[in-house]
Gaussian input, Z-matrix of N, CA and C with variables (Angstrom, degrees):
# hf/3-21g

backbone

0 1
 N
 C     1     B1
 C     2     B2     1     A1
 N     3     B3     2     A2     1     D1
 C     4     B4     3     A3     2     D2
 C     5     B5     4     A4     3     D3
 N     6     B6     5     A5     4     D4
 C     7     B7     6     A6     5     D5
 C     8     B8     7     A7     6     D6
 N     9     B9     8     A8     7     D7
 C    10    B10     9     A9     8     D8
 C    11    B11    10    A10     9     D9
 N    12    B12    11    A11    10    D10
 C    13    B13    12    A12    11    D11
 C    14    B14    13    A13    12    D12
 N    15    B15    14    A14    13    D13
 C    16    B16    15    A15    14    D14
 C    17    B17    16    A16    15    D15
 N    18    B18    17    A17    16    D16
 C    19    B19    18    A18    17    D17
 C    20    B20    19    A19    18    D18
 N    21    B21    20    A20    19    D19
 C    22    B22    21    A21    20    D20
 C    23    B23    22    A22    21    D21
 N    24    B24    23    A23    22    D22
 C    25    B25    24    A24    23    D23
 C    26    B26    25    A25    24    D24
 N    27    B27    26    A26    25    D25
 C    28    B28    27    A27    26    D26
 C    29    B29    28    A28    27    D27
 N    30    B30    29    A29    28    D28
 C    31    B31    30    A30    29    D29
 C    32    B32    31    A31    30    D30
 N    33    B33    32    A32    31    D31
 C    34    B34    33    A33    32    D32
 C    35    B35    34    A34    33    D33
 N    36    B36    35    A35    34    D34
 C    37    B37    36    A36    35    D35
 C    38    B38    37    A37    36    D36
 N    39    B39    38    A38    37    D37
 C    40    B40    39    A39    38    D38
 C    41    B41    40    A40    39    D39
 N    42    B42    41    A41    40    D40
 C    43    B43    42    A42    41    D41
 C    44    B44    43    A43    42    D42
 N    45    B45    44    A44    43    D43
 C    46    B46    45    A45    44    D44
 C    47    B47    46    A46    45    D45
 N    48    B48    47    A47    46    D46
 C    49    B49    48    A48    47    D47
 C    50    B50    49    A49    48    D48
 N    51    B51    50    A50    49    D49
 C    52    B52    51    A51    50    D50
 C    53    B53    52    A52    51    D51
 N    54    B54    53    A53    52    D52
 C    55    B55    54    A54    53    D53
 C    56    B56    55    A55    54    D54
 N    57    B57    56    A56    55    D55
 C    58    B58    57    A57    56    D56
 C    59    B59    58    A58    57    D57
 N    60    B60    59    A59    58    D58
 C    61    B61    60    A60    59    D59
 C    62    B62    61    A61    60    D60
 N    63    B63    62    A62    61    D61
 C    64    B64    63    A63    62    D62
 C    65    B65    64    A64    63    D63
 N    66    B66    65    A65    64    D64
 C    67    B67    66    A66    65    D65
 C    68    B68    67    A67    66    D66
 N    69    B69    68    A68    67    D67
 C    70    B70    69    A69    68    D68
 C    71    B71    70    A70    69    D69
 N    72    B72    71    A71    70    D70
 C    73    B73    72    A72    71    D71
 C    74    B74    73    A73    72    D72
 N    75    B75    74    A74    73    D73
 C    76    B76    75    A75    74    D74
 C    77    B77    76    A76    75    D75
 N    78    B78    77    A77    76    D76
 C    79    B79    78    A78    77    D77
 C    80    B80    79    A79    78    D78
 N    81    B81    80    A80    79    D79
 C    82    B82    81    A81    80    D80
 C    83    B83    82    A82    81    D81
 N    84    B84    83    A83    82    D82
 C    85    B85    84    A84    83    D83
 C    86    B86    85    A85    84    D84
 N    87    B87    86    A86    85    D85
 C    88    B88    87    A87    86    D86
 C    89    B89    88    A88    87    D87
 N    90    B90    89    A89    88    D88
 C    91    B91    90    A90    89    D89
 C    92    B92    91    A91    90    D90
 N    93    B93    92    A92    91    D91
 C    94    B94    93    A93    92    D92
 C    95    B95    94    A94    93    D93
 N    96    B96    95    A95    94    D94
 C    97    B97    96    A96    95    D95
 C    98    B98    97    A97    96    D96
 N    99    B99    98    A98    97    D97
 C   100   B100    99    A99    98    D98
 C   101   B101   100   A100    99    D99
 N   102   B102   101   A101   100   D100
 C   103   B103   102   A102   101   D101
 C   104   B104   103   A103   102   D102
 N   105   B105   104   A104   103   D103
 C   106   B106   105   A105   104   D104
 C   107   B107   106   A106   105   D105
 N   108   B108   107   A107   106   D106
 C   109   B109   108   A108   107   D107
 C   110   B110   109   A109   108   D108
 N   111   B111   110   A110   109   D109
 C   112   B112   111   A111   110   D110
 C   113   B113   112   A112   111   D111
 N   114   B114   113   A113   112   D112
 C   115   B115   114   A114   113   D113
 C   116   B116   115   A115   114   D114
 N   117   B117   116   A116   115   D115
 C   118   B118   117   A117   116   D116
 C   119   B119   118   A118   117   D117
 N   120   B120   119   A119   118   D118
 C   121   B121   120   A120   119   D119
 C   122   B122   121   A121   120   D120
 N   123   B123   122   A122   121   D121
 C   124   B124   123   A123   122   D122
 C   125   B125   124   A124   123   D123
 N   126   B126   125   A125   124   D124
 C   127   B127   126   A126   125   D125
 C   128   B128   127   A127   126   D126
 N   129   B129   128   A128   127   D127
 C   130   B130   129   A129   128   D128
 C   131   B131   130   A130   129   D129
 N   132   B132   131   A131   130   D130
 C   133   B133   132   A132   131   D131
 C   134   B134   133   A133   132   D132
 N   135   B135   134   A134   133   D133
 C   136   B136   135   A135   134   D134
 C   137   B137   136   A136   135   D135
 N   138   B138   137   A137   136   D136
 C   139   B139   138   A138   137   D137
 C   140   B140   139   A139   138   D138
 N   141   B141   140   A140   139   D139
 C   142   B142   141   A141   140   D140
 C   143   B143   142   A142   141   D141
 N   144   B144   143   A143   142   D142
 C   145   B145   144   A144   143   D143
 C   146   B146   145   A145   144   D144
 N   147   B147   146   A146   145   D145
 C   148   B148   147   A147   146   D146
 C   149   B149   148   A148   147   D147
 N   150   B150   149   A149   148   D148
 C   151   B151   150   A150   149   D149
 C   152   B152   151   A151   150   D150
 N   153   B153   152   A152   151   D151
 C   154   B154   153   A153   152   D152
 C   155   B155   154   A154   153   D153
 N   156   B156   155   A155   154   D154
 C   157   B157   156   A156   155   D155
 C   158   B158   157   A157   156   D156
 N   159   B159   158   A158   157   D157
 C   160   B160   159   A159   158   D158
 C   161   B161   160   A160   159   D159
 N   162   B162   161   A161   160   D160
 C   163   B163   162   A162   161   D161
 C   164   B164   163   A163   162   D162
 N   165   B165   164   A164   163   D163
 C   166   B166   165   A165   164   D164
 C   167   B167   166   A166   165   D165
 N   168   B168   167   A167   166   D166
 C   169   B169   168   A168   167   D167
 C   170   B170   169   A169   168   D168
 N   171   B171   170   A170   169   D169
 C   172   B172   171   A171   170   D170
 C   173   B173   172   A172   171   D171
 N   174   B174   173   A173   172   D172
 C   175   B175   174   A174   173   D173
 C   176   B176   175   A175   174   D174
 N   177   B177   176   A176   175   D175
 C   178   B178   177   A177   176   D176
 C   179   B179   178   A178   177   D177
 N   180   B180   179   A179   178   D178
 C   181   B181   180   A180   179   D179
 C   182   B182   181   A181   180   D180
 N   183   B183   182   A182   181   D181
 C   184   B184   183   A183   182   D182
 C   185   B185   184   A184   183   D183
 N   186   B186   185   A185   184   D184
 C   187   B187   186   A186   185   D185
 C   188   B188   187   A187   186   D186
 N   189   B189   188   A188   187   D187
 C   190   B190   189   A189   188   D188
 C   191   B191   190   A190   189   D189
 N   192   B192   191   A191   190   D190
 C   193   B193   192   A192   191   D191
 C   194   B194   193   A193   192   D192
 N   195   B195   194   A194   193   D193
 C   196   B196   195   A195   194   D194
 C   197   B197   196   A196   195   D195
 N   198   B198   197   A197   196   D196
 C   199   B199   198   A198   197   D197
 C   200   B200   199   A199   198   D198
 N   201   B201   200   A200   199   D199
 C   202   B202   201   A201   200   D200
 C   203   B203   202   A202   201   D201
 N   204   B204   203   A203   202   D202
 C   205   B205   204   A204   203   D203
 C   206   B206   205   A205   204   D204
 N   207   B207   206   A206   205   D205
 C   208   B208   207   A207   206   D206
 C   209   B209   208   A208   207   D207
 N   210   B210   209   A209   208   D208
 C   211   B211   210   A210   209   D209
 C   212   B212   211   A211   210   D210
 N   213   B213   212   A212   211   D211
 C   214   B214   213   A213   212   D212
 C   215   B215   214   A214   213   D213
 N   216   B216   215   A215   214   D214
 C   217   B217   216   A216   215   D215
 C   218   B218   217   A217   216   D216
 N   219   B219   218   A218   217   D217
 C   220   B220   219   A219   218   D218
 C   221   B221   220   A220   219   D219
 N   222   B222   221   A221   220   D220
 C   223   B223   222   A222   221   D221
 C   224   B224   223   A223   222   D222
 N   225   B225   224   A224   223   D223
 C   226   B226   225   A225   224   D224
 C   227   B227   226   A226   225   D225
 N   228   B228   227   A227   226   D226
 C   229   B229   228   A228   227   D227
 C   230   B230   229   A229   228   D228
 N   231   B231   230   A230   229   D229
 C   232   B232   231   A231   230   D230
 C   233   B233   232   A232   231   D231
 N   234   B234   233   A233   232   D232
 C   235   B235   234   A234   233   D233
 C   236   B236   235   A235   234   D234
 N   237   B237   236   A236   235   D235
 C   238   B238   237   A237   236   D236
 C   239   B239   238   A238   237   D237
 N   240   B240   239   A239   238   D238
 C   241   B241   240   A240   239   D239
 C   242   B242   241   A241   240   D240
 N   243   B243   242   A242   241   D241
 C   244   B244   243   A243   242   D242
 C   245   B245   244   A244   243   D243
 N   246   B246   245   A245   244   D244
 C   247   B247   246   A246   245   D245
 C   248   B248   247   A247   246   D246
 N   249   B249   248   A248   247   D247
 C   250   B250   249   A249   248   D248
 C   251   B251   250   A250   249   D249
 N   252   B252   251   A251   250   D250
 C   253   B253   252   A252   251   D251
 C   254   B254   253   A253   252   D252
 N   255   B255   254   A254   253   D253
 C   256   B256   255   A255   254   D254
 C   257   B257   256   A256   255   D255
 N   258   B258   257   A257   256   D256
 C   259   B259   258   A258   257   D257
 C   260   B260   259   A259   258   D258
 N   261   B261   260   A260   259   D259
 C   262   B262   261   A261   260   D260
 C   263   B263   262   A262   261   D261
 N   264   B264   263   A263   262   D262
 C   265   B265   264   A264   263   D263
 C   266   B266   265   A265   264   D264
 N   267   B267   266   A266   265   D265
 C   268   B268   267   A267   266   D266
 C   269   B269   268   A268   267   D267
 N   270   B270   269   A269   268   D268
 C   271   B271   270   A270   269   D269
 C   272   B272   271   A271   270   D270
 N   273   B273   272   A272   271   D271
 C   274   B274   273   A273   272   D272
 C   275   B275   274   A274   273   D273
 N   276   B276   275   A275   274   D274
 C   277   B277   276   A276   275   D275
 C   278   B278   277   A277   276   D276
 N   279   B279   278   A278   277   D277
 C   280   B280   279   A279   278   D278
 C   281   B281   280   A280   279   D279
 N   282   B282   281   A281   280   D280
 C   283   B283   282   A282   281   D281
 C   284   B284   283   A283   282   D282
 N   285   B285   284   A284   283   D283
 C   286   B286   285   A285   284   D284
 C   287   B287   286   A286   285   D285
 N   288   B288   287   A287   286   D286
 C   289   B289   288   A288   287   D287
 C   290   B290   289   A289   288   D288
 N   291   B291   290   A290   289   D289
 C   292   B292   291   A291   290   D290
 C   293   B293   292   A292   291   D291
 N   294   B294   293   A293   292   D292
 C   295   B295   294   A294   293   D293
 C   296   B296   295   A295   294   D294
 N   297   B297   296   A296   295   D295
 C   298   B298   297   A297   296   D296
 C   299   B299   298   A298   297   D297
 N   300   B300   299   A299   298   D298
 C   301   B301   300   A300   299   D299
 C   302   B302   301   A301   300   D300
 N   303   B303   302   A302   301   D301
 C   304   B304   303   A303   302   D302
 C   305   B305   304   A304   303   D303
 N   306   B306   305   A305   304   D304
 C   307   B307   306   A306   305   D305
 C   308   B308   307   A307   306   D306
 N   309   B309   308   A308   307   D307
 C   310   B310   309   A309   308   D308
 C   311   B311   310   A310   309   D309
 N   312   B312   311   A311   310   D310
 C   313   B313   312   A312   311   D311
 C   314   B314   313   A313   312   D312
 N   315   B315   314   A314   313   D313
 C   316   B316   315   A315   314   D314
 C   317   B317   316   A316   315   D315
 N   318   B318   317   A317   316   D316
 C   319   B319   318   A318   317   D317
 C   320   B320   319   A319   318   D318
 N   321   B321   320   A320   319   D319
 C   322   B322   321   A321   320   D320
 C   323   B323   322   A322   321   D321

   B1=1.4320
   B2=1.5221
   B3=1.2896
   B4=1.4669
   B5=1.5213
   B6=1.2454
   B7=1.4685
   B8=1.5670
   B9=1.3187
   B10=1.4526
   B11=1.4488
   B12=1.2618
   B13=1.4868
   B14=1.5500
   B15=1.3176
   B16=1.5035
   B17=1.5362
   B18=1.2495
   B19=1.4176
   B20=1.5197
   B21=1.2839
   B22=1.4671
   B23=1.5225
   B24=1.2784
   B25=1.4508
   B26=1.4758
   B27=1.3588
   B28=1.4038
   B29=1.5234
   B30=1.3123
   B31=1.4440
   B32=1.4557
   B33=1.3305
   B34=1.4700
   B35=1.4876
   B36=1.2855
   B37=1.4235
   B38=1.5507
   B39=1.2708
   B40=1.5080
   B41=1.5138
   B42=1.3480
   B43=1.4319
   B44=1.5305
   B45=1.2888
   B46=1.4351
   B47=1.5374
   B48=1.3210
   B49=1.4641
   B50=1.4806
   B51=1.3168
   B52=1.4986
   B53=1.5131
   B54=1.3693
   B55=1.4330
   B56=1.5459
   B57=1.3384
   B58=1.4666
   B59=1.5733
   B60=1.3074
   B61=1.4669
   B62=1.4881
   B63=1.2940
   B64=1.5290
   B65=1.5621
   B66=1.3315
   B67=1.4145
   B68=1.4916
   B69=1.3696
   B70=1.4447
   B71=1.5448
   B72=1.2866
   B73=1.4247
   B74=1.5511
   B75=1.3009
   B76=1.4141
   B77=1.5093
   B78=1.3743
   B79=1.4980
   B80=1.5492
   B81=1.3366
   B82=1.4674
   B83=1.5155
   B84=1.3070
   B85=1.4625
   B86=1.5073
   B87=1.3101
   B88=1.4614
   B89=1.5391
   B90=1.3202
   B91=1.4318
   B92=1.5182
   B93=1.2967
   B94=1.4810
   B95=1.5334
   B96=1.3016
   B97=1.4801
   B98=1.5070
   B99=1.3337
   B100=1.4578
   B101=1.5220
   B102=1.3236
   B103=1.4302
   B104=1.5239
   B105=1.2966
   B106=1.4837
   B107=1.4384
   B108=1.3775
   B109=1.4010
   B110=1.5284
   B111=1.3426
   B112=1.4168
   B113=1.4833
   B114=1.3081
   B115=1.4385
   B116=1.5682
   B117=1.3396
   B118=1.4131
   B119=1.5062
   B120=1.3299
   B121=1.5063
   B122=1.6024
   B123=1.3175
   B124=1.4810
   B125=1.4824
   B126=1.3259
   B127=1.4551
   B128=1.5068
   B129=1.2528
   B130=1.4334
   B131=1.5341
   B132=1.3301
   B133=1.4234
   B134=1.5249
   B135=1.3197
   B136=1.4304
   B137=1.4983
   B138=1.2992
   B139=1.4615
   B140=1.5275
   B141=1.2925
   B142=1.4423
   B143=1.4973
   B144=1.3406
   B145=1.4688
   B146=1.5383
   B147=1.3493
   B148=1.4795
   B149=1.4760
   B150=1.3571
   B151=1.4469
   B152=1.5764
   B153=1.3564
   B154=1.4456
   B155=1.5159
   B156=1.3079
   B157=1.4626
   B158=1.5013
   B159=1.3167
   B160=1.4846
   B161=1.5040
   B162=1.3458
   B163=1.4257
   B164=1.5047
   B165=1.3294
   B166=1.4721
   B167=1.5389
   B168=1.3348
   B169=1.4357
   B170=1.5194
   B171=1.3155
   B172=1.5211
   B173=1.5167
   B174=1.3514
   B175=1.4982
   B176=1.5813
   B177=1.2602
   B178=1.4411
   B179=1.5169
   B180=1.3407
   B181=1.4628
   B182=1.5629
   B183=1.2793
   B184=1.5065
   B185=1.5326
   B186=1.3592
   B187=1.4253
   B188=1.5561
   B189=1.3150
   B190=1.4938
   B191=1.5181
   B192=1.2914
   B193=1.4794
   B194=1.4971
   B195=1.3739
   B196=1.4506
   B197=1.5373
   B198=1.3362
   B199=1.4492
   B200=1.5599
   B201=1.3160
   B202=1.4679
   B203=1.5028
   B204=1.2842
   B205=1.4310
   B206=1.5571
   B207=1.3311
   B208=1.4865
   B209=1.5068
   B210=1.3821
   B211=1.4575
   B212=1.5406
   B213=1.3254
   B214=1.4626
   B215=1.4868
   B216=1.3228
   B217=1.5341
   B218=1.5650
   B219=1.3258
   B220=1.4713
   B221=1.5779
   B222=1.3857
   B223=1.4543
   B224=1.5073
   B225=1.3480
   B226=1.4651
   B227=1.5606
   B228=1.3061
   B229=1.4929
   B230=1.5446
   B231=1.3628
   B232=1.4175
   B233=1.4980
   B234=1.2916
   B235=1.4438
   B236=1.5613
   B237=1.3242
   B238=1.4747
   B239=1.5402
   B240=1.3415
   B241=1.4881
   B242=1.5049
   B243=1.3352
   B244=1.4985
   B245=1.5402
   B246=1.3356
   B247=1.4523
   B248=1.5246
   B249=1.3040
   B250=1.4787
   B251=1.5364
   B252=1.3596
   B253=1.5128
   B254=1.5306
   B255=1.3003
   B256=1.4605
   B257=1.5443
   B258=1.3175
   B259=1.4967
   B260=1.5109
   B261=1.3220
   B262=1.4876
   B263=1.4814
   B264=1.3353
   B265=1.4017
   B266=1.5684
   B267=1.3014
   B268=1.4718
   B269=1.5111
   B270=1.3481
   B271=1.4555
   B272=1.5018
   B273=1.3796
   B274=1.4544
   B275=1.5114
   B276=1.3021
   B277=1.4859
   B278=1.5153
   B279=1.3426
   B280=1.4222
   B281=1.5070
   B282=1.3163
   B283=1.4242
   B284=1.5491
   B285=1.3544
   B286=1.4707
   B287=1.4967
   B288=1.3148
   B289=1.4888
   B290=1.5066
   B291=1.3268
   B292=1.4623
   B293=1.5110
   B294=1.3093
   B295=1.4430
   B296=1.5113
   B297=1.3777
   B298=1.4742
   B299=1.5410
   B300=1.3110
   B301=1.4221
   B302=1.5648
   B303=1.3785
   B304=1.5103
   B305=1.5187
   B306=1.3086
   B307=1.5138
   B308=1.5161
   B309=1.3320
   B310=1.4572
   B311=1.4675
   B312=1.3562
   B313=1.4500
   B314=1.4935
   B315=1.3372
   B316=1.5538
   B317=1.5857
   B318=1.2976
   B319=1.4838
   B320=1.4972
   B321=1.2909
   B322=1.4862
   B323=1.5378
   A1=106.65
   A2=115.41
   A3=118.68
   A4=109.55
   A5=116.93
   A6=120.17
   A7=107.12
   A8=115.05
   A9=118.77
   A10=107.08
   A11=114.32
   A12=122.05
   A13=106.52
   A14=111.29
   A15=119.20
   A16=108.57
   A17=120.16
   A18=125.05
   A19=115.19
   A20=118.10
   A21=122.80
   A22=111.76
   A23=116.76
   A24=120.57
   A25=108.08
   A26=119.69
   A27=123.46
   A28=113.02
   A29=117.29
   A30=119.70
   A31=109.79
   A32=115.30
   A33=121.49
   A34=109.03
   A35=118.73
   A36=123.70
   A37=110.65
   A38=117.26
   A39=121.83
   A40=110.99
   A41=118.71
   A42=121.83
   A43=110.68
   A44=118.89
   A45=122.91
   A46=110.30
   A47=113.87
   A48=117.83
   A49=111.27
   A50=118.54
   A51=121.19
   A52=110.24
   A53=119.35
   A54=119.11
   A55=112.40
   A56=115.16
   A57=117.41
   A58=109.76
   A59=118.06
   A60=121.14
   A61=110.61
   A62=117.95
   A63=121.24
   A64=107.99
   A65=121.27
   A66=121.61
   A67=113.13
   A68=116.77
   A69=120.48
   A70=111.33
   A71=118.49
   A72=122.81
   A73=112.66
   A74=121.76
   A75=123.14
   A76=114.36
   A77=116.26
   A78=118.37
   A79=105.48
   A80=114.69
   A81=119.71
   A82=112.18
   A83=120.60
   A84=123.02
   A85=110.82
   A86=119.92
   A87=120.67
   A88=113.55
   A89=114.86
   A90=118.31
   A91=112.67
   A92=117.51
   A93=119.97
   A94=110.41
   A95=117.38
   A96=119.27
   A97=109.31
   A98=113.37
   A99=116.86
   A100=110.81
   A101=115.59
   A102=119.76
   A103=107.01
   A104=114.96
   A105=120.45
   A106=107.23
   A107=118.33
   A108=122.41
   A109=107.63
   A110=116.48
   A111=120.22
   A112=109.72
   A113=119.69
   A114=123.46
   A115=106.14
   A116=117.03
   A117=119.64
   A118=108.86
   A119=112.84
   A120=117.01
   A121=105.59
   A122=113.35
   A123=118.95
   A124=109.19
   A125=119.19
   A126=121.61
   A127=109.82
   A128=117.87
   A129=121.87
   A130=109.68
   A131=116.54
   A132=120.71
   A133=108.47
   A134=116.11
   A135=123.79
   A136=112.90
   A137=117.69
   A138=125.05
   A139=110.12
   A140=119.69
   A141=125.37
   A142=116.07
   A143=117.47
   A144=121.64
   A145=112.39
   A146=115.45
   A147=117.93
   A148=106.69
   A149=115.88
   A150=120.97
   A151=109.73
   A152=113.88
   A153=117.13
   A154=108.77
   A155=117.43
   A156=124.66
   A157=106.63
   A158=116.69
   A159=120.40
   A160=109.63
   A161=116.37
   A162=119.94
   A163=111.73
   A164=117.49
   A165=122.25
   A166=111.22
   A167=113.83
   A168=120.30
   A169=110.47
   A170=115.82
   A171=119.85
   A172=107.31
   A173=112.47
   A174=118.71
   A175=105.13
   A176=115.08
   A177=120.05
   A178=111.30
   A179=115.77
   A180=118.95
   A181=105.58
   A182=112.39
   A183=122.81
   A184=110.20
   A185=115.62
   A186=120.26
   A187=113.29
   A188=117.24
   A189=119.35
   A190=108.93
   A191=115.65
   A192=121.16
   A193=106.96
   A194=115.68
   A195=122.14
   A196=109.63
   A197=114.46
   A198=119.32
   A199=107.34
   A200=113.41
   A201=119.36
   A202=105.23
   A203=119.52
   A204=123.80
   A205=108.85
   A206=115.88
   A207=118.70
   A208=116.16
   A209=114.80
   A210=120.07
   A211=111.50
   A212=119.36
   A213=118.94
   A214=115.11
   A215=116.88
   A216=120.99
   A217=104.79
   A218=118.92
   A219=121.50
   A220=108.03
   A221=116.15
   A222=119.75
   A223=112.06
   A224=114.08
   A225=117.63
   A226=109.79
   A227=117.30
   A228=119.78
   A229=110.91
   A230=119.12
   A231=122.72
   A232=111.56
   A233=118.98
   A234=121.60
   A235=112.09
   A236=115.77
   A237=122.02
   A238=108.37
   A239=119.16
   A240=117.68
   A241=112.97
   A242=112.57
   A243=119.18
   A244=108.48
   A245=118.60
   A246=121.52
   A247=108.31
   A248=115.25
   A249=124.31
   A250=110.09
   A251=115.83
   A252=118.43
   A253=112.36
   A254=119.62
   A255=119.96
   A256=113.11
   A257=116.42
   A258=120.00
   A259=113.33
   A260=118.92
   A261=122.95
   A262=110.63
   A263=124.61
   A264=125.75
   A265=110.03
   A266=115.28
   A267=120.68
   A268=110.42
   A269=118.75
   A270=123.27
   A271=110.36
   A272=116.97
   A273=121.65
   A274=110.73
   A275=118.08
   A276=120.86
   A277=108.43
   A278=114.29
   A279=120.63
   A280=114.66
   A281=118.89
   A282=122.54
   A283=115.26
   A284=113.36
   A285=115.67
   A286=117.48
   A287=117.27
   A288=120.50
   A289=110.88
   A290=122.28
   A291=119.41
   A292=112.82
   A293=116.30
   A294=117.82
   A295=116.08
   A296=113.85
   A297=119.17
   A298=107.60
   A299=120.65
   A300=124.11
   A301=111.21
   A302=116.41
   A303=118.09
   A304=108.43
   A305=120.62
   A306=124.77
   A307=115.60
   A308=120.88
   A309=122.74
   A310=112.12
   A311=119.12
   A312=124.97
   A313=109.56
   A314=117.56
   A315=120.39
   A316=107.70
   A317=112.72
   A318=118.22
   A319=110.34
   A320=121.41
   A321=121.83
   A322=105.95
   D1=92.77
   D2=177.91
   D3=-103.70
   D4=129.90
   D5=-175.51
   D6=-129.51
   D7=142.00
   D8=171.38
   D9=-106.04
   D10=127.16
   D11=177.68
   D12=-93.71
   D13=141.19
   D14=-176.13
   D15=-61.77
   D16=128.78
   D17=-179.61
   D18=90.13
   D19=-13.63
   D20=177.49
   D21=-111.29
   D22=142.35
   D23=179.34
   D24=-102.47
   D25=10.42
   D26=178.05
   D27=-93.06
   D28=139.76
   D29=174.44
   D30=-99.58
   D31=136.47
   D32=-178.09
   D33=-93.00
   D34=130.86
   D35=178.27
   D36=-88.55
   D37=163.17
   D38=-179.33
   D39=-56.95
   D40=-38.69
   D41=-179.71
   D42=-66.25
   D43=-35.35
   D44=-179.65
   D45=-66.72
   D46=-44.28
   D47=179.08
   D48=-66.32
   D49=-42.95
   D50=177.98
   D51=-63.64
   D52=-40.08
   D53=177.76
   D54=-61.18
   D55=-45.29
   D56=-179.30
   D57=-65.70
   D58=-38.91
   D59=177.00
   D60=-61.17
   D61=-43.49
   D62=-179.71
   D63=-67.32
   D64=-37.15
   D65=178.63
   D66=-66.66
   D67=-39.52
   D68=178.44
   D69=-68.95
   D70=-38.86
   D71=178.06
   D72=-77.00
   D73=-6.54
   D74=177.84
   D75=86.08
   D76=13.91
   D77=-179.80
   D78=-102.67
   D79=75.97
   D80=-176.81
   D81=-70.69
   D82=-25.63
   D83=-173.83
   D84=-90.91
   D85=-13.32
   D86=-177.57
   D87=-68.52
   D88=149.98
   D89=179.73
   D90=-82.73
   D91=159.27
   D92=-175.45
   D93=-101.23
   D94=-5.75
   D95=-179.98
   D96=-155.43
   D97=176.10
   D98=176.72
   D99=-100.78
   D100=151.00
   D101=-176.20
   D102=-122.81
   D103=138.41
   D104=-179.85
   D105=-101.74
   D106=134.49
   D107=176.99
   D108=163.29
   D109=-151.93
   D110=179.38
   D111=-132.26
   D112=154.45
   D113=-178.35
   D114=-108.40
   D115=133.92
   D116=174.00
   D117=-84.54
   D118=149.61
   D119=-177.14
   D120=-80.48
   D121=121.64
   D122=177.43
   D123=-91.10
   D124=131.42
   D125=175.44
   D126=-122.48
   D127=137.71
   D128=176.78
   D129=-92.63
   D130=128.66
   D131=-179.42
   D132=-110.28
   D133=153.67
   D134=179.93
   D135=-112.59
   D136=174.98
   D137=-179.92
   D138=-55.62
   D139=121.74
   D140=176.13
   D141=93.09
   D142=-8.05
   D143=175.24
   D144=-62.52
   D145=143.28
   D146=175.05
   D147=-126.80
   D148=128.31
   D149=-178.81
   D150=-142.37
   D151=168.31
   D152=-178.39
   D153=-124.14
   D154=130.64
   D155=176.12
   D156=-125.07
   D157=119.69
   D158=-173.95
   D159=63.86
   D160=-120.50
   D161=-178.74
   D162=-110.53
   D163=9.50
   D164=-178.35
   D165=-108.45
   D166=144.10
   D167=173.42
   D168=-102.29
   D169=134.15
   D170=-172.86
   D171=-123.20
   D172=157.56
   D173=173.99
   D174=-151.42
   D175=167.98
   D176=175.47
   D177=-120.98
   D178=115.97
   D179=-180.00
   D180=-124.49
   D181=133.12
   D182=179.07
   D183=51.59
   D184=38.21
   D185=175.53
   D186=78.31
   D187=7.23
   D188=-179.87
   D189=-116.68
   D190=132.09
   D191=178.13
   D192=-77.11
   D193=127.97
   D194=-175.94
   D195=-136.50
   D196=150.71
   D197=176.88
   D198=-89.65
   D199=152.08
   D200=177.62
   D201=-108.87
   D202=119.27
   D203=-176.30
   D204=-96.93
   D205=164.10
   D206=175.05
   D207=-64.53
   D208=-20.84
   D209=-173.36
   D210=-96.40
   D211=1.11
   D212=-177.62
   D213=-60.09
   D214=-33.21
   D215=-177.97
   D216=-71.50
   D217=-40.41
   D218=-176.35
   D219=-68.72
   D220=-41.16
   D221=177.40
   D222=-56.87
   D223=-42.11
   D224=-175.99
   D225=-66.72
   D226=-35.30
   D227=178.49
   D228=-69.07
   D229=-42.99
   D230=-174.16
   D231=-76.50
   D232=-33.67
   D233=-175.31
   D234=-64.82
   D235=128.16
   D236=178.67
   D237=-98.87
   D238=123.41
   D239=176.95
   D240=-68.88
   D241=167.48
   D242=-177.86
   D243=-72.70
   D244=-37.23
   D245=-176.29
   D246=-116.67
   D247=154.62
   D248=179.25
   D249=-70.29
   D250=126.46
   D251=178.35
   D252=-59.75
   D253=-28.43
   D254=-175.33
   D255=-88.21
   D256=-54.38
   D257=-174.90
   D258=-97.25
   D259=-25.64
   D260=177.83
   D261=90.95
   D262=3.42
   D263=179.23
   D264=-75.73
   D265=153.89
   D266=177.02
   D267=-69.07
   D268=128.22
   D269=179.79
   D270=-95.83
   D271=88.93
   D272=-179.29
   D273=-129.39
   D274=5.50
   D275=-177.29
   D276=-83.51
   D277=166.05
   D278=-176.19
   D279=-63.52
   D280=-35.95
   D281=-175.63
   D282=-92.30
   D283=-6.14
   D284=179.33
   D285=-67.20
   D286=-36.20
   D287=179.23
   D288=-65.37
   D289=-52.85
   D290=179.56
   D291=-62.45
   D292=-37.55
   D293=178.68
   D294=-68.08
   D295=-32.71
   D296=177.57
   D297=-68.90
   D298=-42.96
   D299=-179.54
   D300=-55.60
   D301=-33.96
   D302=-177.37
   D303=-93.75
   D304=-53.94
   D305=-171.98
   D306=-97.85
   D307=-10.29
   D308=-178.92
   D309=65.92
   D310=33.43
   D311=175.52
   D312=-158.09
   D313=168.09
   D314=-174.43
   D315=-74.14
   D316=171.08
   D317=-178.09
   D318=-71.11
   D319=-37.01
   D320=-174.98
   D321=-81.53

């Protein structure tokens, strides 16, 4: 639908006319044309959900979407916390790290 308006040298396309019609009717969010393709299924995930997309496993922790890697369990074992889980003292002495790897607590 191409129309020439008197005094203008511009041709209005169908999408332009539909956009103006939607604006006048108050339908600002409506589309002006049809689109061909496919729609992906959108799923809403909540805190603690675990799902797989493609070849990755995802989860939501503290409101942040994170990937779960194969090495997460190993990282958790190797990582030494700042404070001792038993007594709560700071573990920064020389013998704390080897003792934590064996007994999961500080040397003292």
